[in-house]
C-alpha positions, 0 to 999 in steps of 0.5 A: 647801883643799890648796895646788896647784901650777900646771903652769908651776911644775912645768915650772920645777922639772923644767927646774931639775933638767935645768939642774943635770944640765947644770951637773954635766957638765965639758963643759957647753955654755954656751948649752944651760945658758943656754937651759934656765935661761931656759926654767925662769925663763920657766915660773916667771914665767908661774906667778907672773904668771898663776896667782898674779897678781903684777903685777911678773911680768906686766911681766917675762913678755914680756921673758923670752919675747922672749929665748927664740927668739933664744937658741934660734937661737944655741944651734942655730947654735953647736952644729950649724952654725957658730962664733959671730961676735960682731958679726953675732950681736949683732943678735939682741939686738934682739928682747928690747930691742924687747920692753922698749921696747914694754912701757914705751912701747906695750904693745899692740905686744907682742901682735904682736912676741912671736908674730913672734919665735917664728914667725920664729926657729922657722921659721928653725930648722925650715928649717935642720934639715929639710935633713938631717945634712949641713946641720948640720956641727958635729954628730959623724957618730955622733949620727945624725939624732936631734939634727936631729929634736929641733931640729925639735920645738923649732922646731915648739914655738916656732911653736905657742907663737906661735899659742898666744900669739895665741889667749891674746890673742884669748881675753882680748879676747873675754872668755873668761877661762876659756880662759886657764889652759888656754892657759898650761898647754899652752904650758908643756907644749910648752916642757917637751917641747921643751927637756927632749928637747933637753937629754936628748939632748945630756946623756945619750946620742947619737942613732942614724942610720937610714940607709934604703935605699942611694941610687943613685950620681949620674953627674954628678960633675965632675972637681973633685968626684972630685979633692976626694973623692980628697983626702978619702980621702987624709987619711982614710987617712993621718990615720985621722980616721975613728977619732974619734967626734967627727969632724964635717963641719966639721972635714973641710972645714977640713982640706981648706980648702974650704967645708962645702957644697962638700965635702958636694955633692962627696960626694953627686954622686960617691957618691950618699950623704952624708959620714957614710956615706962615713966610716962605710965606713972605720969598718966596714972597720976594724971588720972588720979588728979582728974578724978579729984576734979582738977582741970586737964591743964592742971592734971598735965602739969601736976603729973610731970608733962609740959606740952599738952599734945604730948600729954594727950597722946600719951594719955590716949595711948595708955588709957584709950581715952582722952583726958577730957573724957576721963575727967567727964566720966569721973565727974558724972560718977561723982555726981551720981553718988 
């Protein structure tokens, strides 16, 4: 009989490869590294416990599982929402510690504790990611909606994993041991899908924003909103911050000494759009100027603060009604006739 590798072990190998990919980067994000490493470890533990039947790893499995949801939450928070705060964030160690205590004193509690952690943290991530790009102020405007979509996949995977864990318990209690390998296989595949997609987006490229139809202006901006938007325009023009591809909503809010939500709401009420579109307006005007000076489309894209051509082309057409190539061609023809 030829030896076989269970899917959880294959998942562990793939996640280990992604971990090496992350470690090869100079700007490797520590929490992403930790999350991928933990998921790789968990996949290996599942394979060794459930497929090969090693008792020691069966004891370890709930502890490592309980650590995944709070680590996913911390990674989401610190990469997309806010800076770490040591003391308040220590509370998230409670889940793994409770799992350790339960495994020693009352293992039956693990059947409720582990799914509760996955559902709770998964639901919290899903709720935050569903609010849109302005609710993720630490992400650069150039990444668009893709990170938010990936985090939704991660959150849903956590919730589905909890449901799978409950199904696993029900199958074991009812004596349907033939279901157990399939349940483990599906859960491991979900982990690979969620974490792998997250890491690939974070490591290999930027997302792109599909802006959709232009929203109608909302005629209920207050004087304070208009004043704040004017202050924002002043610093954008004087410091030319929009030329930085890594510009974020959080950075603009710090520059104006106002909360992120206040700045986002003021832009929404004053322009009918979001902060990303407002900043991209400055970028496209700069791109038009660079194109009129004779630069190539790629040079204009990079010089105006974009880093993906498809996002640049989409925003350029949304704002000007034309493509960058058409704009450059018209500018060249006009210059040649002077």
